[in-house]
C-alpha positions as CSV (number, residue, x, y, z in Angstrom):
1,M,4.4,-8.6,23.9
2,T,5.6,-6.8,20.8
3,M,5.7,-8.9,17.6
4,L,8.8,-8.2,15.3
5,V,7.9,-8.2,11.7
6,V,10.3,-7.7,8.7
7,A,8.9,-5.6,5.9
8,A,9.6,-6.9,2.4
9,S,9.4,-3.4,0.9
10,Q,12.4,-1.2,0.1
11,N,10.1,1.8,-0.2
12,Q,10.7,3.8,2.9
13,H,7.4,5.7,2.5
14,K,5.5,2.4,2.7
15,I,7.6,1.2,5.6
16,D,6.9,4.5,7.5
17,E,3.2,4.1,6.9
18,L,3.2,0.5,8.0
19,E,5.2,1.3,11.1
20,A,2.8,4.1,12.1
21,I,-0.2,1.9,11.7
22,M,1.1,-1.4,13.0
23,R,2.3,0.2,16.2
24,R,-1.3,0.3,17.2
25,F,-1.5,-3.5,16.8
26,G,1.5,-4.3,19.0
27,M,3.7,-4.9,16.1
28,S,7.2,-3.5,15.6
29,I,8.3,-3.4,11.9
30,I,11.8,-3.4,10.6
31,G,12.7,-2.8,6.9
32,R,14.6,-5.5,5.0
33,D,17.6,-3.2,4.5
34,Q,17.8,-2.4,8.2
35,F,17.5,-6.2,8.9
36,G,20.6,-6.7,6.7
37,L,19.0,-8.7,3.9
38,P,20.3,-8.6,0.4
39,K,19.2,-5.7,-1.7
40,T,18.1,-8.0,-4.6
41,K,15.0,-6.7,-6.2
42,I,11.9,-8.9,-6.3
43,E,10.3,-8.9,-9.7
44,E,6.6,-8.0,-9.3
45,D,5.3,-9.9,-12.3
46,G,1.9,-10.9,-10.9
47,D,-1.4,-9.7,-12.5
48,T,-3.1,-9.0,-9.1
49,F,-2.1,-7.2,-6.0
50,E,-2.6,-10.4,-4.1
51,A,0.0,-12.3,-6.3
52,N,2.6,-9.6,-6.0
53,S,2.1,-9.2,-2.2
54,L,2.4,-13.0,-1.6
55,K,5.5,-13.3,-3.8
56,K,7.4,-10.5,-2.0
57,A,6.4,-11.8,1.4
58,N,7.4,-15.4,0.6
59,E,10.8,-14.6,-0.9
60,I,11.9,-12.4,2.0
61,N,10.5,-14.9,4.5
62,L,12.6,-17.7,3.0
63,I,15.7,-15.6,3.5
64,C,15.2,-14.1,7.0
65,H,13.1,-16.9,8.6
66,Q,11.1,-14.2,10.5
67,I,7.5,-13.1,10.3
68,T,7.4,-11.1,7.1
69,V,4.9,-8.6,5.8
70,A,4.6,-7.3,2.2
71,D,2.3,-4.7,0.8
72,D,1.3,-4.4,-2.9
73,S,-0.8,-1.4,-3.6
74,G,-1.9,0.8,-6.4
75,L,-4.5,3.1,-7.9
76,M,-7.4,1.8,-9.9
77,V,-9.3,4.4,-12.1
78,D,-12.7,3.4,-13.4
79,A,-12.5,5.5,-16.5
80,L,-9.3,3.6,-17.4
81,D,-10.8,0.2,-16.8
82,G,-8.9,-0.2,-13.6
83,A,-5.5,1.1,-14.8
84,P,-2.8,1.8,-13.7
85,G,-3.5,-1.0,-11.2
86,V,-0.5,-3.3,-10.5
87,Y,1.5,-1.1,-12.8
88,S,1.0,2.0,-10.7
89,S,4.6,2.6,-9.7
90,R,5.8,2.2,-13.3
91,F,2.8,3.6,-15.2
92,A,4.9,6.0,-17.2
93,G,7.6,3.4,-17.8
94,E,10.1,4.4,-15.2
95,E,9.5,2.8,-11.8
96,G,9.2,5.2,-8.9
97,N,8.9,8.4,-11.0
98,D,5.9,9.9,-9.3
99,Q,5.9,13.1,-11.4
100,K,5.8,11.3,-14.7
101,N,3.2,8.8,-13.5
102,N,0.9,11.7,-12.4
103,E,1.4,13.6,-15.6
104,K,0.5,10.5,-17.7
105,L,-2.6,9.9,-15.5
106,L,-3.8,13.5,-15.9
107,E,-3.2,13.5,-19.7
108,M,-5.3,10.3,-20.1
109,L,-8.1,11.8,-18.0
110,K,-8.0,15.3,-19.5
111,D,-11.4,15.0,-21.1
112,V,-13.1,13.1,-18.3
113,P,-15.5,15.1,-16.1
114,L,-15.1,14.9,-12.3
115,E,-18.2,12.7,-11.8
116,K,-16.6,10.1,-14.0
117,R,-13.1,10.3,-12.4
118,T,-14.0,7.8,-9.7
119,A,-11.0,5.7,-8.4
120,R,-9.8,3.8,-5.5
121,F,-6.5,3.0,-3.8
122,V,-6.1,-0.7,-3.1
123,S,-3.7,-2.3,-0.7
124,V,-3.1,-6.0,-0.2
125,I,-1.0,-7.0,2.8
126,T,0.3,-10.5,3.2
127,M,1.9,-11.7,6.4
128,V,3.9,-15.0,6.1
129,Y,5.2,-17.0,9.1
130,P,8.3,-19.2,9.3
131,N,6.0,-22.2,9.3
132,R,4.7,-21.0,5.9
133,S,1.3,-20.2,7.1
134,R,0.0,-16.8,5.9
135,V,-2.7,-14.2,6.3
136,V,-3.9,-12.0,3.4
137,A,-5.7,-8.8,4.0
138,R,-7.1,-6.2,1.6
139,G,-8.2,-2.6,2.0
140,E,-9.6,0.0,-0.4
141,C,-10.2,3.7,-0.2
142,E,-12.7,5.2,-2.7
143,G,-12.4,8.7,-4.1
144,H,-11.9,10.8,-7.3
145,I,-9.0,12.0,-9.3
146,L,-8.5,15.7,-9.3
147,F,-7.6,17.8,-12.4
148,E,-4.3,18.9,-10.9
149,A,-2.0,18.0,-8.1
150,S,-2.7,19.5,-4.7
151,G,-0.7,19.2,-1.5
152,E,2.9,18.4,-0.6
153,H,2.3,15.4,1.7
154,G,2.3,11.7,0.9
155,F,3.8,10.2,-2.2
156,G,2.8,8.6,-5.5
157,Y,-0.6,9.6,-6.7
158,D,-1.6,11.2,-3.3
159,P,-1.8,14.8,-4.6
160,L,-4.2,13.8,-7.3
161,F,-6.6,11.6,-5.1
162,R,-9.4,13.1,-3.1
163,P,-11.0,10.5,-0.8
164,L,-14.8,10.4,-0.5
165,G,-16.1,12.7,2.2
166,Y,-13.1,15.0,2.0
167,D,-12.6,18.3,0.3
168,V,-8.8,17.9,0.1
169,S,-6.4,15.4,-1.5
170,F,-4.3,12.8,0.2
171,G,-1.4,15.1,-0.4
172,Q,-3.1,17.8,1.8
173,L,-3.7,15.4,4.7
174,T,-1.1,14.9,7.5
175,A,0.4,11.5,7.8
176,E,-1.8,10.9,10.9
177,E,-5.0,11.9,9.1
178,K,-4.2,9.8,6.1
179,N,-3.3,6.8,8.2
180,K,-6.8,6.7,9.7
181,I,-8.6,6.3,6.4
182,S,-6.1,5.0,3.8
183,H,-6.3,1.8,1.9
184,R,-3.2,0.6,3.8
185,A,-4.8,1.4,7.2
186,K,-8.0,-0.6,6.1
187,A,-5.9,-3.5,5.0
188,L,-4.0,-3.5,8.3
189,E,-7.3,-3.4,10.2
190,D,-8.5,-6.4,8.2
191,L,-5.2,-8.1,9.0
192,Q,-5.6,-7.4,12.7
193,R,-9.1,-8.9,12.7
194,Q,-7.9,-12.0,11.0
195,L,-5.0,-12.3,13.4
196,E,-7.3,-12.0,16.4
197,L,-9.5,-14.8,15.0
198,L,-6.4,-17.0,14.6
199,H,-5.3,-16.1,18.1
200,Y,-1.9,-14.8,16.9
201,V,-2.5,-11.5,18.8
202,K,-5.0,-10.6,21.5
203,G,-6.9,-7.4,22.2
204,G,-8.3,-4.7,20.0
205,I,-6.9,-2.0,17.9
């Protein structure tokens, strides 16, 4: 039986990734716009990925009364004390401007050698049910920040991030390859494990 889930995100890139991964778990995802919900923007004012993810999932759940899933994710760079973190999408001041965000990150790391350019992508996914119960999952993908963008795939900081064990950036991986190792994939695997324990879904990945 397929579980219908409404995505709180309006970022089609994220929705596409969630859909590709959640399909393996017997879940069918529909974006909030496609579901016909108001386009009102939810202010992400939390200081953690968990806080922002929960807020988005809760607010959409209260409107649609369906199972809702929200992802809050970002890049944490060790040499920058964890920045950009929850401000990843608006690091350069203009939300959603990937080019400016990447340029700012490269400028701030221009004197940092590769071995100290360690970073991780983090994804926190919150699933909220109409009865207000919820499941919170987290996934991380470790890697390094490159000295220049490489690759045309993905979005955000993908062309600058080289995951551990790979010689290429996220931007050079196909969607299928990325979705096997990404922070979002790991968060969804954690979500699946928790759902199985709670008997919401049965069977493996």
